[in-house]
C-alpha positions in Angstrom: 0.0 0.0 0.0 3.0 2.3 0.1 3.0 5.0 -2.6 6.0 5.7 -4.8 8.6 7.8 -3.0 8.8 11.4 -4.1 11.4 13.4 -2.1 10.4 16.8 -3.5 6.7 16.4 -2.6 7.7 15.0 0.8 9.6 18.1 1.5 6.7 20.4 0.6 4.3 18.4 2.8 6.7 18.4 5.7 7.2 22.2 5.5 3.5 22.7 5.6 3.1 20.3 8.5 5.7 22.3 10.5 3.9 25.6 9.8 0.5 24.2 10.9 1.9 22.5 14.0 3.6 25.8 15.1 0.3 27.5 15.0 -1.3 24.6 16.9 1.4 24.8 19.6 0.9 28.5 20.0 -2.8 27.8 20.7 -1.9 25.0 23.2 0.4 27.4 25.0 -2.4 30.0 25.3 -4.8 27.3 26.6 -2.3 25.9 29.1 -2.7 28.9 31.3 -6.5 28.2 31.8 -6.8 24.4 31.7 -4.9 21.4 33.2 -2.2 19.7 30.9 -4.2 16.6 30.2 -7.3 18.5 29.4 -5.4 20.6 26.8 -4.1 17.3 25.4 -7.6 16.0 25.1 -8.8 19.2 23.5 -6.0 18.9 20.9 -7.2 15.5 19.8 -11.0 16.1 20.0 -10.9 19.5 18.3 -9.1 18.1 15.3 -11.3 15.0 14.8 -14.2 16.8 13.0 -11.9 18.3 10.4 -10.1 15.0 10.0 -13.4 13.1 9.5 -14.3 15.6 6.7 -11.0 14.9 5.0 -11.5 11.2 5.3 -15.0 11.2 3.9 -13.9 13.5 1.0 -10.9 11.5 0.0 -11.4 7.9 0.7 -14.6 7.1 2.5 -15.3 5.4 5.9 -13.8 2.1 4.9 -10.3 3.7 4.8 -10.5 4.2 8.6 -10.4 0.4 9.2 -7.0 -0.3 10.9 -4.8 -3.3 10.0 -2.0 -3.1 12.7 -3.9 -2.4 15.9 -0.8 -2.7 18.1 1.0 0.1 16.3 -2.0 2.3 16.3 -2.4 1.9 20.1 1.3 2.5 20.6 1.2 5.6 18.5 -1.9 6.9 20.3 -0.2 6.4 23.7 3.0 8.1 22.5 0.8 10.9 21.3 -0.6 11.4 24.8 2.9 11.4 26.2 4.2 13.8 23.5 1.5 16.4 23.7 1.0 16.1 27.5 4.7 16.7 28.3 5.0 19.4 25.7 2.0 21.3 27.0 3.3 21.1 30.5 6.6 22.6 29.4 4.8 25.4 27.5 3.3 26.7 30.8 6.7 28.2 31.7 9.0 27.9 28.7 8.9 30.3 25.6 7.8 28.5 22.4 11.2 29.1 20.9 13.1 27.6 23.8 10.8 24.5 23.9 11.1 24.1 20.2 14.9 24.2 20.2 15.1 21.6 22.9 12.5 19.6 20.9 14.8 19.6 17.9 16.5 16.5 19.3 13.5 14.6 17.9 14.5 14.8 14.2 18.0 13.6 15.1 16.5 10.7 17.0 14.2 9.9 14.0 17.3 9.8 11.7 19.1 7.5 14.1 16.1 5.2 14.7 15.5 4.9 11.0 18.6 2.6 10.8 17.6 -0.2 13.1 13.8 0.1 12.8 13.4 0.9 9.1 16.5 -0.4 7.5 17.5 3.0 6.0 21.1 3.9 5.4 22.8 6.7 7.4 26.4 7.0 6.6 29.3 8.0 8.9 29.2 11.7 7.9 25.5 11.9 8.8 26.2 10.2 12.1 28.7 13.0 12.8 26.0 15.6 11.9 23.6 13.9 14.3 26.2 14.1 17.0 26.9 17.8 16.4 23.2 18.4 16.5 23.0 16.8 19.9 25.8 19.1 21.0 23.6 22.0 20.0 20.7 20.7 22.1 23.1 20.5 25.1 24.0 24.1 24.5 20.3 25.0 25.0 19.9 22.6 27.8 22.6 24.2 29.9 22.3 24.1 33.7 20.1 27.0 34.8 16.5 28.1 35.2 15.4 27.0 31.7 18.0 24.3 31.3 18.2 20.5 31.6 18.0 20.6 35.4 14.6 22.2 35.1 11.5 20.0 35.0 10.0 21.7 32.0 13.2 21.1 30.0 13.1 17.4 31.0 9.5 17.2 29.9 10.4 18.5 26.4 13.0 15.8 26.1 10.5 13.2 27.0 8.1 14.6 24.4 10.8 14.6 21.8 11.6 11.0 22.5 7.9 10.0 22.2 7.7 12.0 18.9 10.7 10.2 17.5 9.3 6.7 18.2 5.9 7.8 16.9 7.4 9.1 13.7 9.1 5.8 13.0 5.7 4.0 13.6 4.3 6.2 10.9 6.8 4.9 8.4 6.0 1.3 9.5 2.2 1.8 9.3 2.3 3.3 5.8 3.3 -0.2 4.6 -0.1 -1.7 5.6 -2.5 1.1 6.7 -4.1 4.1 5.0 -3.1 7.6 6.0 -6.8 8.2 6.9 -6.8 5.4 9.5 -3.5 6.6 10.9 -4.7 10.1 11.5 -8.1 9.2 12.8 -7.0 6.6 15.3 -4.0 8.7 16.5 -6.4 11.5 17.4 -9.1 9.3 18.8 -6.9 7.2 21.0 -5.1 10.3 22.3 -8.4 12.1 22.9 -10.0 9.2 24.8 -7.0 8.4 26.8 -6.2 12.0 27.8 -9.8 12.7 28.5 -10.1 9.8 31.0 -6.9 10.8 32.7 -8.0 14.5 32.8 -11.5 13.8 34.3 -10.5 14.2 38.0 -9.2 17.7 37.4 -11.6 18.8 34.7 -12.2 22.5 34.3 -15.4 23.8 32.6 -14.7 25.1 29.1 -15.1 28.9 28.6 -16.9 30.3 25.6 -14.3 32.9 25.1 -11.9 30.0 24.2 -14.2 28.4 21.5 -12.5 30.1 18.5 -9.1 29.3 19.9 -9.9 25.7 20.4 -11.4 25.3 17.0 -8.4 27.1 15.4 -6.1 24.8 17.3 -8.0 21.8 16.1 -8.0 22.9 12.5 -4.2 23.6 12.5 -3.6 20.3 14.2 -5.7 18.3 11.7 -3.9 19.9 8.7 -0.5 19.4 10.3 -1.3 15.7 11.0 -2.5 15.1 7.5 0.5 16.8 6.0 3.0 14.9 8.3 1.5 11.6 7.4 1.7 12.4 3.7 5.3 13.5 4.1 6.4 10.2 5.7 4.5 8.3 3.0 6.4 10.0 0.2 9.9 10.4 1.7 12.5 8.6 3.8 12.4 9.5 7.5 16.1 10.4 7.7 15.6 12.9 4.9 12.5 14.8 5.9 12.8 14.8 9.7 15.4 17.6 9.7 12.9 19.9 8.1 11.3 20.1 11.5 13.9 22.8 12.2 12.0 25.3 10.0 9.5 25.5 12.9 12.0 27.8 14.7 11.2 30.6 12.3 7.5 30.3 13.0 7.7 30.1 16.8 10.1 33.0 17.1 7.4 35.0 15.3 4.7 33.7 17.6 6.8 34.5 20.7 7.4 38.0 19.5 3.8 38.7 18.4 1.9 37.1 21.2 4.2 37.2 24.2 6.8 39.9 23.3 9.7 37.5 23.8 12.8 36.6 21.9 15.2 33.7 22.4 18.3 34.3 24.6 21.8 34.0 23.2 22.2 30.4 24.2 19.0 29.4 22.5 20.2 31.2 19.3 23.6 29.5 19.5 22.1 26.0 20.1 19.5 26.5 17.4 22.2 27.6 14.9 24.2 24.4 15.6 21.2 22.2 15.3 19.9 23.8 12.1 23.4 23.5 10.6 23.5 19.8 11.4 20.1 19.3 9.9 21.0 21.1 6.7 24.1 18.9 6.4 21.9 15.8 6.9 19.8 17.0 4.0 22.9 17.6 1.9 24.2 14.1 2.6 20.9 12.6 1.8 21.0 14.2 -1.7 24.5 12.8 -2.2 23.5 9.3 -1.1 20.4 9.4 -3.4 22.7 10.4 -6.3 25.0 7.5 -5.6 22.3 4.9 -4.8 19.3 5.8 -7.1 17.8 2.3 -6.7 17.3 2.8 -3.0 14.6 5.5 -3.5 11.9 2.9 -3.6 13.3 0.7 -0.9 10.6 0.1 1.7 
């Protein structure tokens, strides 16, 4: 069921996904000051479901939602709860740009995990680039108020790890399941699980947040659809570094909504990470030129 690989289209889809997710994350940060973490996680999944169902019915019909590999769907939904929940918790105190820069460890982990789990090839030069990128993360995670010794910083690391594993499951699921089933069940499992866990501390929803919740849901739905499509069309180790473009968006949201800019350590760490990501993209192009037959390798 896997479509033909198309690196150029995969890049476009991934760039769109990052833009939509940055908007969704800004909405989650705004909601995190009014609702408990798990309730915001539930709202993220629930608010996106109506938009996703419209997409499913318009593109493939209800039969496309039937899952094949239940175990991977359940795992991905559980990882989604961990990912969103930990990230929302961190956003209560961290600027979006700081949280995103720490979260940039996720694409590096995806590239590394693509070797043992997906059978993709990552050469020695790209391993060096991954290592340099991790150094950049450590620059941002320096000891201090917003550093690695802070609980919010640790929560972002947990979220990044959950994202990396979930991203690899996407590549595995595309071999047997439709993108429609992947998006629907990811959101549904996450919404139900987080909703049950959030019930003891549930806060009544306020009407003034209705537009914000709907906008967050729409952005999340579009981002999830675009992300799924990107991993269908391209290799994980190639498209994952494009996550770094999100820094441009979140710096803008921080400045526009919270009148904040990253500190010098965040700028330095982000520069190192983005440079390593760009080099990963360069090496991927070199490897594709040398091994053209691998483009369609599952």
